[in-house]
C-alpha positions in Angstrom: -9.3 33.9 39.4 -9.4 33.6 43.1 -7.9 36.6 44.8 -5.3 35.8 47.4 -4.1 37.6 50.5 -1.8 37.2 53.4 -4.7 37.1 55.8 -7.9 36.2 54.0 -8.7 34.9 50.6 -11.7 36.0 48.4 -14.2 33.2 48.0 -14.2 31.2 44.9 -17.6 32.2 43.7 -17.1 35.5 42.0 -17.1 35.5 38.3 -19.1 32.4 38.5 -21.3 30.5 36.4 -22.3 33.0 33.8 -22.4 30.4 31.1 -23.5 27.5 33.1 -27.1 27.3 32.4 -26.2 25.7 35.5 -27.0 22.9 37.4 -30.2 22.9 35.4 -28.5 21.8 32.2 -27.4 18.4 33.3 -25.8 16.5 30.5 -25.3 19.5 28.3 -22.2 19.9 26.3 -19.0 17.9 25.9 -17.3 17.1 29.2 -14.0 18.8 28.7 -13.4 18.4 32.4 -12.6 14.7 32.8 -11.1 12.3 35.3 -7.3 11.7 35.6 -6.1 10.2 32.4 -9.5 10.8 30.9 -10.6 7.3 31.4 -12.3 7.3 34.8 -11.1 6.6 38.3 -8.3 4.3 39.1 -9.1 0.7 40.3 -5.6 0.6 42.0 -6.3 -0.1 45.7 -3.2 2.1 46.5 -4.5 5.1 44.5 -7.4 7.5 45.0 -8.1 10.0 42.2 -9.2 13.5 43.1 -10.7 16.3 40.9 -9.5 19.6 42.2 -10.6 23.2 41.7 -7.7 24.5 43.7 -5.8 25.9 40.7 -4.3 29.0 42.2 -0.8 28.6 43.5 -1.4 29.0 47.2 -4.3 26.5 47.6 -2.8 24.1 45.1 0.3 23.8 47.2 -1.6 23.7 50.5 -3.8 20.9 49.2 -0.7 19.1 48.0 0.8 19.2 51.5 -2.4 17.6 52.9 -2.3 14.8 50.3 1.4 14.2 50.9 0.7 13.8 54.7 -2.1 11.4 53.9 0.1 9.3 51.7 2.8 9.2 54.3 0.3 8.0 56.9 -1.7 5.5 54.7 0.5 4.4 51.9 -2.3 5.5 49.5 -1.4 7.9 46.7 -3.7 10.7 45.8 -3.6 11.3 42.1 -4.8 14.9 41.7 -6.6 16.2 38.5 -6.4 20.0 38.9 -8.5 22.3 36.7 -9.0 26.1 36.5 -11.4 27.0 39.3 -14.1 28.6 37.2 -13.8 25.9 34.4 -14.3 23.3 37.1 -17.5 24.9 38.2 -18.8 25.5 34.8 -18.3 21.9 33.7 -19.1 20.1 36.9 -22.5 18.8 35.6 -21.1 16.9 32.6 -18.0 15.9 34.6 -20.0 14.1 37.3 -22.2 12.3 34.7 -19.2 11.1 32.8 -16.2 9.3 34.4 -15.3 11.5 37.3 -12.5 11.1 39.8 -13.2 9.2 43.0 -13.3 12.4 45.1 -13.8 16.1 44.1 -13.6 19.6 45.6 -16.9 21.3 46.1 -19.1 23.5 48.3 -21.4 22.8 51.3 -25.1 23.5 51.4 -27.5 23.6 48.5 -24.9 23.2 45.8 -23.9 19.9 47.4 -27.5 18.8 47.9 -28.3 19.4 44.3 -25.9 16.8 43.0 -26.7 14.4 45.9 -30.4 14.6 44.9 -29.5 13.9 41.3 -27.6 10.7 42.3 -24.3 12.1 41.1 -22.6 11.8 44.5 -22.2 9.0 47.1 -23.2 9.3 50.7 -20.4 9.2 53.2 -22.2 8.3 56.4 -19.5 5.8 57.2 -16.9 8.5 57.2 -19.0 10.7 59.5 -19.2 7.9 62.1 -15.5 8.7 62.7 -15.3 12.5 62.2 -18.6 13.9 63.6 -17.1 14.9 66.9 -14.6 17.2 65.1 -17.4 19.5 63.9 -20.1 21.8 65.4 -23.7 20.9 64.8 -24.1 23.8 62.3 -21.3 22.4 60.2 -22.7 18.9 60.3 -26.1 20.2 59.1 -24.3 21.9 56.2 -22.8 18.5 55.1 -26.1 16.6 54.8 -28.3 16.0 51.7 -32.1 16.4 51.7 -32.3 12.7 52.5 -30.5 13.2 55.8 -27.4 11.4 54.7 -23.9 13.0 54.7 -22.4 13.8 51.3 -19.7 16.3 52.2 -16.6 16.7 54.4 -15.7 20.3 55.1 -12.2 21.6 55.3 -12.2 25.5 55.4 -14.5 28.4 55.8 -14.7 32.1 56.4 -17.5 34.5 57.7 -19.4 37.5 56.3 -19.6 40.3 58.8 -19.5 44.1 59.2 -15.9 45.3 59.1 -14.6 48.5 60.6 -11.4 50.3 61.7 -10.9 50.2 65.5 -9.2 53.6 65.5 -12.1 55.2 63.7 -14.6 53.9 66.2 -12.3 55.1 69.1 -11.8 58.5 67.5 -15.5 59.2 67.2 -16.6 57.2 70.3 -18.7 54.8 68.3 -20.1 51.6 69.9 -20.6 48.4 68.1 -24.3 48.1 67.3 -26.1 44.8 68.2 -29.6 45.9 67.2 -31.1 47.3 64.0 -32.1 50.6 65.6 -28.5 51.1 67.0 -27.1 50.2 63.5 -29.3 52.8 61.8 -28.5 55.4 64.4 -24.8 54.7 63.9 -25.2 55.2 60.1 -26.8 58.5 60.7 -24.1 59.6 63.1 -21.3 58.6 60.7 -22.9 60.6 57.9 -23.0 63.7 60.2 -19.3 63.1 61.0 -18.4 63.2 57.3 -17.9 59.5 56.8 -19.4 57.2 54.2 -21.4 55.0 56.7 -21.4 51.8 54.5 -18.7 51.2 51.9 -20.3 49.5 48.9 -19.5 48.3 45.4 -21.7 46.2 43.2 -20.2 46.4 39.8 -19.8 42.6 39.7 -23.4 42.1 40.9 -22.6 39.6 43.7 -21.9 41.8 46.8 -25.6 42.9 47.0 -26.6 39.2 47.4 -24.7 39.2 50.7 -26.6 42.2 52.0 -29.9 40.5 51.1 -28.9 37.3 52.9 -27.9 39.1 56.1 -31.2 41.0 56.4 -33.3 38.0 55.3 -32.1 35.6 58.0 -32.1 38.4 60.6 -35.7 39.3 59.8 -37.1 35.9 58.9 -34.7 33.3 60.3 -32.6 30.5 59.0 -35.4 28.1 57.9 -37.2 30.7 55.8 -33.9 31.6 54.2 -33.3 28.0 53.2 -36.8 27.6 51.8 -36.6 30.8 49.8 -33.2 29.9 48.3 -34.4 26.4 47.4 -37.4 27.8 45.5 -39.9 26.6 48.0 -41.0 29.9 49.5 -42.5 32.7 47.4 -40.7 35.9 46.6 -44.0 37.8 46.8 -44.4 36.7 50.5 -44.7 39.7 52.9 -41.6 38.3 54.7 -39.5 39.1 51.6 -41.0 42.5 51.3 -40.0 43.2 54.9 -36.4 42.4 53.9 -36.4 45.1 51.2 -38.2 47.6 53.6 -35.3 47.2 56.0 -32.8 47.5 53.2 -34.4 50.7 52.0 -34.0 52.2 55.4 -30.2 51.9 55.2 -29.8 52.4 51.5 -29.2 56.1 51.8 -26.1 55.4 53.9 -24.5 53.2 51.2 -21.7 54.6 49.2 -22.8 56.5 46.1 -21.8 55.3 42.6 -21.8 51.6 43.7 -22.8 50.3 40.2 -19.4 51.3 38.8 -17.3 50.3 41.8 -15.7 46.9 42.5 -15.6 45.4 46.0 -11.8 46.1 46.0 -12.4 49.8 45.3 -15.0 50.0 48.0 -12.6 48.4 50.5 -10.1 51.1 49.8 -12.4 53.6 51.3 -12.3 51.6 54.5 -8.5 51.4 54.3 -8.4 55.2 53.9 -10.7 55.7 56.8 -13.2 57.5 54.6 -15.9 54.8 55.2 -17.0 53.7 58.7 -18.2 50.1 57.9 -18.2 47.5 55.2 -20.4 44.4 55.0 -18.4 41.7 53.2 -16.6 38.4 53.6 -13.5 38.4 55.6 -11.5 38.4 52.4 -11.8 42.2 52.6 -8.5 41.9 54.6 -6.6 41.3 51.5 -6.9 45.0 50.7 -5.1 45.9 53.9 -1.6 45.5 52.7 0.0 47.6 55.5 0.4 45.5 58.7 -0.6 48.5 61.0 -3.8 49.0 58.9 -4.5 45.2 59.1 -4.0 45.2 62.8 -6.6 48.0 63.0 -9.2 46.0 61.2 -12.1 44.4 63.2 -15.6 43.2 62.6 -19.0 42.5 64.3 -21.9 40.3 63.4 -24.7 41.9 61.5 -27.1 43.3 64.1 -30.3 41.7 65.4 -33.5 42.7 63.7 -36.1 40.1 64.9 -35.4 39.1 68.5 -36.8 35.6 67.7 -33.7 34.9 65.6 -31.1 37.3 67.2 -27.7 36.9 65.6 -27.8 33.1 65.6 -27.1 32.6 61.9 -23.7 33.3 60.3 -23.0 33.4 56.6 -19.9 31.2 56.3 -19.2 29.8 52.8 -17.5 26.4 53.3 -15.3 24.4 51.0 -14.5 20.7 51.2 -14.9 17.4 49.5 -17.5 15.0 47.9 -17.4 11.5 46.5 -18.5 10.7 43.0 -21.4 8.3 42.3 -19.2 5.2 41.6 -15.7 5.6 43.1 -13.4 2.8 42.0 -11.5 2.7 45.2 -14.1 2.9 47.9 -11.9 1.8 50.8 -9.2 4.3 49.8 -11.8 7.1 49.5 -13.1 6.4 53.0 -9.6 6.5 54.5 -8.9 9.7 52.6 -12.1 11.5 53.8 -11.6 10.3 57.3 -8.2 11.9 57.2 -9.5 15.1 55.6 -12.0 15.4 58.4 -9.3 15.6 61.1 -7.9 18.7 62.8 -4.4 17.6 61.6 -5.4 17.8 58.0 -6.9 21.3 58.4 -3.9 22.5 60.3 -1.6 21.2 57.5 -3.7 23.0 54.9 -3.7 26.3 56.9 0.1 26.3 57.2 0.2 26.7 53.5 -2.9 28.9 53.1 -3.6 31.1 56.2 -6.3 33.0 54.2 -9.2 31.0 55.7 -10.1 29.2 58.9 -10.6 25.6 59.8 -14.1 24.1 59.6 -13.3 21.8 62.6 -13.7 23.1 66.1 -10.8 20.9 67.2 -8.2 22.4 64.9 -5.5 24.4 66.6 -5.9 28.2 66.4 -2.4 28.9 67.8 -1.1 30.3 64.6 -4.2 32.4 63.8 -4.1 36.1 63.6 -6.5 37.9 66.0 -8.9 38.4 63.1 -8.8 34.7 62.2 -9.4 33.7 65.8 -12.4 36.0 66.0 -13.7 34.6 62.6 -13.3 31.0 63.9 -15.1 31.8 67.1 -18.0 33.4 65.3 -18.4 30.4 63.0 -18.0 27.7 65.6 -20.4 29.4 67.9 -23.2 29.9 65.3 -26.4 28.0 65.7 -26.9 28.0 61.9 -24.5 28.5 59.0 -25.5 29.7 55.5 -23.3 29.7 52.5 -24.2 32.6 50.2 -27.0 33.2 47.9 -25.2 31.7 44.8 -24.3 28.6 46.9 -27.5 28.2 48.8 -29.6 28.4 45.6 -29.4 27.3 41.9 -26.6 29.1 40.2 -28.7 29.8 37.1 -31.3 31.4 39.2 -28.9 33.6 41.1 -26.9 34.7 38.1 -29.7 35.4 35.6 -32.5 36.5 38.0 -31.2 37.7 41.4 -28.0 39.5 40.4 -29.8 41.9 37.9 -32.9 41.9 40.1 -31.1 43.2 43.1 -29.3 45.8 41.0 -32.8 47.0 39.8 -33.8 47.4 43.4 -30.7 49.3 44.4 -31.4 51.8 41.5 -35.2 52.0 42.1 -36.2 50.8 45.6 -39.7 52.0 45.1 -40.3 49.5 42.4 -39.9 46.5 44.6 -43.4 45.1 44.3 -43.2 44.6 40.6 -39.7 43.4 40.9 -40.6 40.6 43.4 -43.5 39.5 41.2 -41.1 39.2 38.3 -38.5 37.3 40.4 -41.3 34.9 41.5 -42.4 34.2 37.9 -38.9 33.5 36.7 -38.2 31.4 39.8 -41.1 29.1 39.0 -39.9 28.5 35.5 -36.3 27.8 36.5 -37.1 25.5 39.5 -39.7 23.6 37.5 -36.9 22.0 35.6 -35.7 20.1 38.6 
């Protein structure tokens, strides 16, 4: 299930892909997820079929409002085939190889590129000729396949950052750290002041991946992050060891008992002012149910480590749309995607689901909360946008190798050399199947 909140929603990645032997197992199993009517896309020029993973009530209604607005404008009906979010992800491979809908919900970055490379998606360069000016360069980059063609139209996004209570920082006279040394010094001071410096819960095994990502692109830059996630760089590279060396430096300031704690429980220590900071996606705001507490919530970008890369990269998982390999109504699909790539479509969606922010830099932020406005500014101002380890890499690799691997590191940071050798061996086996 996808958590919901009045301010920010949890990303749709969580329970993920445990049984997916993932994108590796193309063609495996019976395609339970099928197109509308089970017989493929419609050939009706006045109808576009769309496979949706927006099964929760809030996004389902918000998407519906967008499609209604499109139909009113174009006269083309969007026939929506909604499936449970996790079921959609688990069966996406066989679905795309069968008789998929014309358009389908999916994620930007590597997860999009994988299906484009397999020939299971259609390029949408014609759409981007119309909508490119609505998006920042980093968002355009996220929407391209390895062949340089566009395969994705983004709709919504949200950032990962370090969250804190403004009142706690005021009370103790803390300053927002912009460098690694200042961040470590702040952790030390918070510990002296009786606070948990960094709230942390990794019971579900995914939160640690976010910490790795932040340190990796701060130490090694965006390009190395992309190469590593795509299986093209080695996990035994000294650059990767440097990530874990930095992580080891702040590990003593993480909340104890994290292996038995969910992210929600960890967030409660920030709500209760027992923790000073929390590195997470902006969906952390859903735990702040009291408006005064929510108004007290703020965040800052993960601090600079390597001056060559500064704070130029932001982790911003992005949701949007792709086109299947052989859409029946190509003209209708183009018109729908051109509409979905407009500020008006995003504004319509956000009226029904204020839990995320618009991917377009031209969408109005008038109705945004201060936290949403800051999130939007951080994302739109980034030189590079990453997705998250399990979206930037193969899902079978992240779920079966990286999640348990990072937990081993957290419990035994001194065993990192052997761990990285093991990760590299398993990576070679998994990525060899491409």
